[in-house]
C-alpha positions in Angstrom: 0.0 0.0 0.0 3.0 2.3 0.5 3.6 2.4 -3.2 0.0 3.4 -3.9 0.2 6.0 -1.2 3.3 7.6 -2.7 1.7 7.6 -6.2 -1.4 9.4 -4.9 0.7 12.0 -3.1 2.9 12.4 -6.1 -0.1 13.2 -8.3 -1.3 15.6 -5.6 2.1 17.2 -5.6 2.0 17.8 -9.3 -1.3 19.6 -8.9 0.2 21.6 -6.0 3.1 22.8 -8.2 0.6 24.1 -10.8 -1.4 25.8 -8.0 1.7 27.4 -6.6 2.8 28.6 -10.0 -0.6 30.4 -10.3 -0.1 32.0 -6.9 3.4 33.1 -7.7 2.1 34.6 -11.0 -0.4 36.6 -8.9 -3.4 34.7 -10.2 -6.2 32.8 -8.5 -5.7 29.1 -8.9 -8.6 27.2 -10.7 -11.1 25.8 -8.1 -11.3 22.5 -9.9 -7.6 21.8 -9.5 -7.6 23.0 -5.9 -10.4 20.5 -5.1 -8.6 17.6 -6.9 -5.4 18.5 -5.1 -7.2 18.5 -1.7 -9.1 15.3 -2.4 -5.9 13.5 -3.4 -4.1 14.9 -0.3 -7.0 13.7 1.9 -7.0 10.3 0.3 -3.2 10.1 0.9 -3.8 10.9 4.6 -6.4 8.2 5.0 -4.2 5.7 3.3 -1.3 6.7 5.6 -3.5 6.4 8.7 -4.6 2.9 7.5 -1.0 1.9 7.0 -0.1 3.0 10.5 -3.1 1.2 12.0 -2.0 -2.0 10.2 0.9 -1.9 12.6 3.9 -1.4 10.4 5.8 -0.2 13.4 8.0 2.3 11.6 8.3 5.7 13.2 8.8 7.3 9.8 5.2 6.7 9.0 4.1 8.6 12.1 6.5 11.4 11.4 5.2 11.7 7.8 1.7 11.7 9.1 2.5 14.6 11.5 4.1 16.6 8.7 1.3 16.0 6.3 -1.4 16.8 8.8 0.2 20.2 9.5 0.5 20.7 5.7 -3.2 19.9 5.3 -4.1 22.5 8.0 -2.1 25.0 6.0 -4.0 23.9 2.9 -7.3 24.6 4.7 -6.0 28.1 5.5 -5.0 28.6 1.9 -8.4 27.5 0.8 -10.1 29.9 3.1 -8.1 32.7 1.5 -9.1 31.4 -1.9 -12.8 31.4 -1.0 -12.6 35.1 -0.3 -11.3 35.7 -3.8 -7.8 36.6 -2.7 -4.5 35.3 -3.9 -2.7 33.4 -1.1 0.4 34.9 0.4 3.5 33.4 -1.1 5.2 32.6 2.2 2.2 30.6 3.3 2.3 28.6 0.1 6.0 27.9 0.6 5.4 26.7 4.2 2.6 24.5 3.0 4.6 23.1 0.2 7.7 22.6 2.4 5.8 20.6 5.0 4.2 18.5 2.3 7.5 17.8 0.6 9.1 16.9 3.9 6.3 14.5 4.7 6.6 13.0 1.2 10.3 12.6 1.4 9.9 10.9 4.8 7.6 8.4 3.2 10.1 7.9 0.3 12.8 7.1 2.9 10.9 3.9 3.6 12.3 2.5 0.4 15.9 3.0 1.4 
């Protein structure tokens, strides 16, 4: 299941890059892509929780979950800004992305 989890999060990450590029261009991101990005991220979180509950016993899974949950909270904050019709602050986008990338890389380290 770890492989599928990484695939889901990688696809979410590609969407996140497109969203971030829009923000850095000073434009509102498309809602459809924002929703797909959020749904893939949420799916990845559920998959990760299931993996942890299966009892893998690796602390890296728990660390990745912590990072990704904080990234998701940042994503909710970014969505709240988007709902108001404003372009998100670039620093918040960078923090959100940095946390998500750190969580993703923590998961990738399971293959080492």
